[in-house]
C-alpha positions in Angstrom: 235.5 236.8 61.7 238.2 237.7 59.1 238.1 237.4 55.4 241.0 236.4 53.3 241.4 238.1 49.9 241.2 235.8 47.0 243.3 237.9 44.6 246.7 236.4 45.5 245.6 232.9 44.5 244.7 233.7 40.9 247.9 235.7 40.7 249.9 232.8 41.9 248.3 230.5 39.4 249.0 233.0 36.6 252.7 233.1 37.7 252.9 229.3 37.7 251.2 229.2 34.3 253.6 231.8 32.9 256.6 230.0 34.4 255.4 226.7 32.9 255.0 228.4 29.5 258.7 229.4 29.7 259.7 225.8 29.9 260.4 223.5 27.0 257.7 221.2 28.2 255.2 224.0 28.4 255.9 225.2 24.9 255.7 221.7 23.4 252.5 221.1 25.4 250.9 224.2 24.1 251.9 223.5 20.5 250.6 219.9 20.7 247.4 220.9 22.5 246.4 223.4 19.8 247.1 221.1 16.8 245.6 218.0 18.4 242.5 219.9 19.4 242.1 221.3 15.9 242.4 217.9 14.3 239.9 216.4 16.9 237.5 219.2 16.2 237.5 218.3 12.5 237.6 214.6 13.1 233.9 214.0 12.1 234.7 215.7 8.8 238.0 213.8 8.4 236.3 210.5 9.1 233.6 211.3 6.5 236.4 212.0 4.0 235.3 215.6 3.7 237.3 218.9 3.4 236.7 222.4 4.8 237.7 226.0 4.0 239.6 226.3 0.7 240.5 222.6 0.7 237.6 221.4 -1.4 239.0 223.5 -4.3 242.6 222.4 -3.5 241.6 218.8 -3.5 239.8 219.1 -6.8 243.0 220.6 -8.3 245.0 217.8 -6.8 242.7 215.1 -8.2 242.7 216.8 -11.6 246.5 216.8 -11.5 246.6 213.1 -10.7 244.4 212.5 -13.7 246.7 214.5 -15.9 245.4 218.1 -15.9 247.7 220.4 -13.9 247.3 224.0 -12.9 249.7 226.3 -14.6 250.9 223.5 -16.9 247.5 223.1 -18.6 245.7 226.3 -17.7 246.2 229.6 -16.0 246.2 229.6 -12.2 245.5 232.2 -9.5 248.5 231.0 -7.5 252.3 231.0 -8.3 253.8 227.7 -9.4 255.3 226.8 -5.9 251.7 226.4 -4.6 251.5 223.2 -6.6 253.6 221.4 -4.0 251.4 222.0 -0.9 248.2 221.6 -3.0 249.1 218.3 -4.6 251.2 216.7 -1.9 248.2 215.7 0.4 246.6 213.7 -2.4 249.5 211.2 -2.1 247.4 209.2 0.4 244.2 209.5 -1.6 241.4 212.0 -1.7 239.7 210.5 1.4 242.6 211.5 3.7 243.3 214.9 2.0 242.0 216.9 5.0 244.0 214.9 7.6 247.3 215.0 5.6 246.8 218.7 5.0 246.5 219.4 8.8 249.6 217.2 9.5 251.5 219.2 6.8 250.6 222.5 8.5 251.5 221.1 11.9 254.9 220.3 10.5 255.2 223.8 9.0 254.3 225.5 12.3 256.8 223.3 14.1 259.4 224.6 11.7 258.4 228.1 12.7 258.7 227.3 16.4 262.1 225.6 16.0 263.4 228.6 14.0 262.3 231.0 16.7 263.3 229.0 19.8 266.2 227.0 18.5 266.6 223.4 17.4 266.3 222.1 20.9 264.0 224.9 22.0 266.9 226.2 24.1 266.4 229.9 23.5 264.1 230.7 26.5 264.2 234.4 25.7 262.5 233.7 22.4 259.5 231.8 24.0 257.2 234.9 24.0 257.7 235.2 20.3 257.0 231.5 19.8 253.8 231.8 21.9 252.8 234.8 19.9 252.9 232.7 16.7 250.8 230.1 18.3 248.4 232.8 19.5 248.2 234.2 15.9 247.4 230.8 14.5 244.7 230.4 17.1 243.2 233.8 16.5 243.1 233.4 12.8 241.8 229.9 12.8 240.2 228.4 10.7 241.8 230.5 8.0 245.3 229.9 9.4 244.9 226.1 9.1 242.9 225.8 5.9 244.6 228.1 3.3 248.0 228.3 1.6 249.2 231.1 3.9 249.4 228.4 6.6 252.3 226.9 4.6 253.9 230.1 3.4 253.9 232.0 6.7 256.1 229.5 8.7 258.5 229.4 5.8 258.7 233.2 5.9 259.4 233.1 9.6 262.2 230.6 9.3 263.7 232.5 6.3 263.6 235.8 8.1 265.1 234.4 11.3 268.0 232.7 9.5 269.0 235.6 7.1 272.2 236.5 8.9 273.4 233.0 10.0 272.2 230.8 7.2 271.7 233.2 4.3 271.6 230.6 1.5 268.9 228.5 3.4 267.1 231.7 4.3 267.0 232.8 0.6 265.7 229.5 -0.5 262.9 229.5 2.1 261.9 233.0 1.3 261.9 232.2 -2.4 259.8 229.1 -1.9 257.3 231.0 0.3 257.1 233.7 -2.5 256.4 231.0 -5.1 253.6 229.8 -2.9 252.1 233.2 -2.1 253.6 236.4 -3.5 253.8 238.5 -0.4 257.2 237.2 1.0 258.7 239.2 -1.9 258.4 242.1 0.5 260.7 240.3 2.9 263.2 239.6 0.1 263.1 243.3 -1.0 263.9 244.4 2.6 266.8 241.9 2.8 268.3 243.0 -0.5 268.0 246.6 0.5 269.7 246.2 3.9 271.7 243.1 4.5 275.5 242.7 3.8 274.9 239.0 3.0 272.3 239.8 0.3 274.4 238.0 -2.3 274.2 234.7 -0.5 270.6 235.2 0.3 270.0 235.9 -3.4 272.0 232.8 -4.3 269.6 230.6 -2.3 266.6 232.4 -3.6 267.7 232.2 -7.2 268.6 228.5 -6.8 265.1 227.6 -5.4 263.4 229.7 -8.1 265.5 228.1 -10.9 264.3 224.7 -9.7 260.7 225.7 -9.7 260.8 227.5 -13.1 262.8 224.7 -14.8 260.2 222.2 -13.6 257.3 224.1 -14.9 259.0 224.9 -18.2 260.1 221.3 -18.7 256.4 220.2 -18.1 255.2 222.6 -20.8 253.8 225.4 -18.6 256.0 228.3 -19.6 253.2 230.3 -21.1 251.2 230.2 -17.8 254.2 230.6 -15.4 253.3 234.2 -14.5 249.5 234.0 -15.1 248.9 234.7 -11.3 250.1 238.3 -11.9 247.3 239.1 -14.4 244.4 236.7 -13.7 242.9 239.1 -11.1 243.6 242.3 -13.0 240.1 243.2 -14.0 238.2 242.4 -10.8 236.4 245.0 -8.7 237.5 245.8 -5.1 237.0 242.9 -2.8 234.5 243.3 0.0 237.1 243.2 2.8 239.8 245.4 1.2 240.4 248.8 3.0 239.7 250.6 -0.3 236.2 249.0 -0.5 235.1 250.6 2.8 233.2 253.6 1.3 231.2 251.3 -1.0 230.4 248.8 1.8 228.8 251.7 3.8 227.2 253.1 0.6 225.5 249.7 0.2 224.4 249.7 3.9 222.9 253.2 3.4 221.2 252.1 0.2 223.0 254.7 -1.9 222.2 254.5 -5.7 224.4 252.1 -7.7 226.3 250.6 -4.7 225.9 246.9 -3.9 227.9 243.8 -2.9 228.0 241.2 -5.6 229.3 237.6 -6.0 232.2 237.1 -8.4 231.6 233.5 -9.4 234.8 233.1 -11.4 237.0 234.0 -8.4 234.6 232.7 -5.7 234.5 235.9 -3.7 232.4 239.0 -3.0 233.1 242.4 -4.5 231.7 245.9 -4.2 230.5 247.9 -7.1 229.3 251.5 -7.4 230.3 254.9 -8.7 234.1 255.1 -8.7 234.7 251.7 -7.3 236.6 250.3 -10.3 238.6 253.5 -10.6 239.6 253.3 -7.0 240.8 249.8 -7.4 243.1 250.9 -10.2 244.4 253.9 -8.2 245.4 251.9 -5.2 247.4 249.6 -7.5 249.6 252.6 -8.4 249.7 253.8 -4.9 251.0 250.3 -3.8 253.9 250.7 -6.3 254.6 254.2 -5.1 254.5 253.2 -1.4 256.7 250.2 -2.1 259.3 252.3 -3.8 259.2 255.1 -1.2 259.8 252.5 1.6 262.7 251.0 -0.3 264.3 254.5 -0.6 263.9 255.0 3.2 265.5 251.6 3.8 268.5 252.4 1.6 268.9 255.7 3.3 268.7 254.2 6.8 271.2 251.5 5.6 273.6 254.1 4.3 273.4 256.6 7.2 273.6 254.6 10.5 273.7 250.8 10.2 277.4 250.8 9.3 278.2 252.9 12.3 276.0 251.0 14.8 277.6 249.2 17.8 276.5 245.9 16.3 275.9 246.1 12.6 274.3 242.7 12.4 271.8 243.6 15.1 271.0 246.9 13.4 270.5 245.2 10.1 268.2 242.6 11.7 266.0 245.3 13.2 265.9 247.4 10.1 265.0 244.4 7.9 262.1 243.5 10.1 260.8 247.0 10.2 261.2 247.5 6.5 259.6 244.1 5.7 256.6 245.0 7.8 256.2 248.4 6.2 256.4 246.9 2.7 254.0 244.1 3.5 251.5 246.4 5.1 251.6 248.5 2.0 250.7 245.4 0.0 247.6 245.1 2.1 246.5 248.7 2.6 246.9 249.6 -1.1 245.3 246.5 -2.5 241.9 246.0 -4.0 241.9 242.4 -2.7 241.5 242.0 1.0 241.2 238.4 2.1 241.3 237.4 5.8 244.5 235.3 5.3 246.3 238.5 4.6 246.8 238.9 8.3 249.1 235.9 8.0 251.3 238.2 6.0 251.9 240.5 8.9 251.8 238.2 11.9 255.1 236.4 11.0 257.0 239.6 10.7 255.6 240.8 14.1 256.9 237.5 15.6 260.4 238.1 14.3 260.1 241.7 15.5 259.4 240.4 19.0 262.7 238.5 18.7 265.0 241.3 17.6 263.5 244.2 19.5 260.7 243.3 22.0 260.4 246.8 23.4 259.6 248.4 20.0 257.3 245.6 18.8 255.3 244.9 22.0 252.6 247.5 21.3 252.2 246.6 17.5 252.0 243.0 18.6 248.9 243.8 20.7 247.4 245.8 17.8 248.1 242.9 15.5 246.4 240.5 17.9 243.3 242.6 18.0 243.4 242.9 14.2 243.5 239.2 13.9 240.6 238.7 16.3 238.5 241.2 14.4 239.4 239.5 11.1 238.1 236.2 12.4 234.9 237.9 13.7 234.4 239.3 10.2 235.2 236.0 8.5 233.7 233.5 9.0 231.6 234.4 11.9 229.8 237.6 10.7 230.6 237.2 7.0 227.1 236.4 5.7 225.5 239.3 7.7 228.2 241.5 6.2 227.3 240.4 2.7 223.7 241.2 3.5 224.6 244.7 4.5 224.6 244.4 8.3 225.9 247.6 10.0 227.4 245.7 13.0 229.4 243.4 10.8 230.5 246.3 8.7 231.6 248.1 11.9 233.8 245.2 12.8 235.3 245.3 9.3 235.8 249.1 9.6 237.6 248.7 12.9 239.9 246.0 11.4 240.8 248.1 8.4 241.5 251.2 10.6 243.9 249.1 12.7 245.6 247.9 9.5 246.1 251.5 8.3 247.3 252.4 11.8 249.9 249.6 11.7 251.1 250.8 8.3 251.4 254.4 9.4 253.3 253.3 12.6 255.8 251.3 10.6 256.4 254.1 8.0 256.8 256.7 10.8 259.3 254.4 12.7 261.3 253.9 9.5 261.2 257.6 8.7 262.6 258.4 12.1 265.5 256.0 11.6 266.2 257.1 8.1 266.1 260.8 8.8 267.9 260.8 12.2 271.6 261.0 12.7 273.3 257.7 13.6 274.2 258.8 17.1 270.5 259.2 18.0 268.8 256.7 15.8 266.3 254.6 17.7 267.3 251.3 16.1 271.0 251.9 16.8 270.6 251.4 20.6 272.6 248.3 21.8 270.4 245.5 22.9 270.4 244.6 26.7 271.8 241.2 25.8 273.4 241.6 22.3 274.9 238.2 22.3 271.4 236.7 22.2 270.3 238.4 19.0 267.9 235.8 17.6 268.2 236.7 13.9 271.9 237.3 13.8 272.7 234.2 15.9 269.9 231.6 15.6 271.9 228.8 17.2 
C-alpha cells in the first residue's frame, strides 16, 4: 500500500491563491472583503448609533461644531486645522450615522491609496505586492487604522508620495493636506524638497492647499489658535508607549521608588513619571531636531554627489526620497515623548512606496514593519490594561516593539549614510532597476 504526500496540494492551493491575488479581481475582492467585514463586525454598534475608538471624541467635537463651537476657531486644539474636515464631515448625516459614515470615508481613502499604487484601472500588476502590503498593514493595525485620524492622513500620504514626479502639484497638495491633518507627513515634504528637481511645483501645490486652510481659519476668527497643536502637549510627561518611556515602565514593574504609570485626564492618555522622566522627555525633543537636521544634511549630500549622475535621475530621486522620508519619520517616533499606536501608520505608508520603487531593498524592512505593527496591536488594545497595571508580559511586548522601531530607524540611517558617503559609481541606490520603465513613482500611469 503506497502513501501519497499531501504537501503538493497545499502548495498548489497557495500558488493559485497567489495567482488570484495578482489579478484585478483578486485585489478588488481582498479590498472589499476587509472593509465589508470590518463594517459588519461593527454593525451592532452602528445600528445602536454608537461609536468606537477615538470616534466618541470626534463626534462630540463635530456636534459642538454644528452647534456653533468649533475647535481651533473657538478654543485650542490638539490637532492641526485640516483635521476639522474628516472630524466634522461624518456629522453631515447626523450623529446617529457618524460611525458608518466615518468607515465609508476611510474605505474611500484606502481606495485612493490602492489606486495610486496600482494605477487608475489597477493595471500595474507589478505593484500588487505593495497594494496588498497596505491592506495587510491596515489589517494588522486595526482597530486603530480604522478609528483614528491617521486612517485618513496615511492614504493621502501614499498618493502624494507616489505622484511626486508625475503630478507634483497634486502631490504637493495631498502631502500638505495630510500634514494639516496629522503633522508627520511634513517629513515626506522635507525629503521631497531636499531631493526632487520638481520641488518648486510640489511646493506650489502644498502652499496652495495650505493657503486655503489658513485663510479659512483666519476668516472664521481662529488665527490665534491656528498653531496651538504645536504647544498644547509641551508640558506632558513621556507617554507610556513611547520608546523613551521604557526605563520608567520597567522601573514601575520592579516597584522602584517614585516610578509609576499615571492617567493624564486632560489628554486622555497614560504617562510615566519617576526620577528623570520629565528631563528625558525634554532631551529627546532636542534629539529629534538634531536627528532631523542630520538626516536632511545626508539627503542633500546624496542628492549632490550621485543622483545627478545616475543612469535614471528620476528613479534615483524616487528611491532617495522614500529612504529619506522613512528615516525622518522614524526619527519623529524614536525621539518623541509621545508614542501612540497610530504612529505605525506613519511608517507603513512609506514602506509601501518603498516596495514600489525598490522591492529588493525594502522587502526585509517590510517584514520588520509587519511584525512591529502586530506587536503594536497586541500592546494596544489587547494587552493595554495589563500594561497599565504593570504586567511584565505586556511590557515585554512593548519592549520588543520599541526595539524594532529603533532597529528600523538605525537601518534607514545606515542605508542613507552608505548612499551619501559612497562614490556615485558604487552607490547602492544608483543601480538601474530591472525594468526601469515601470518605475511606479516616476511614472504612475
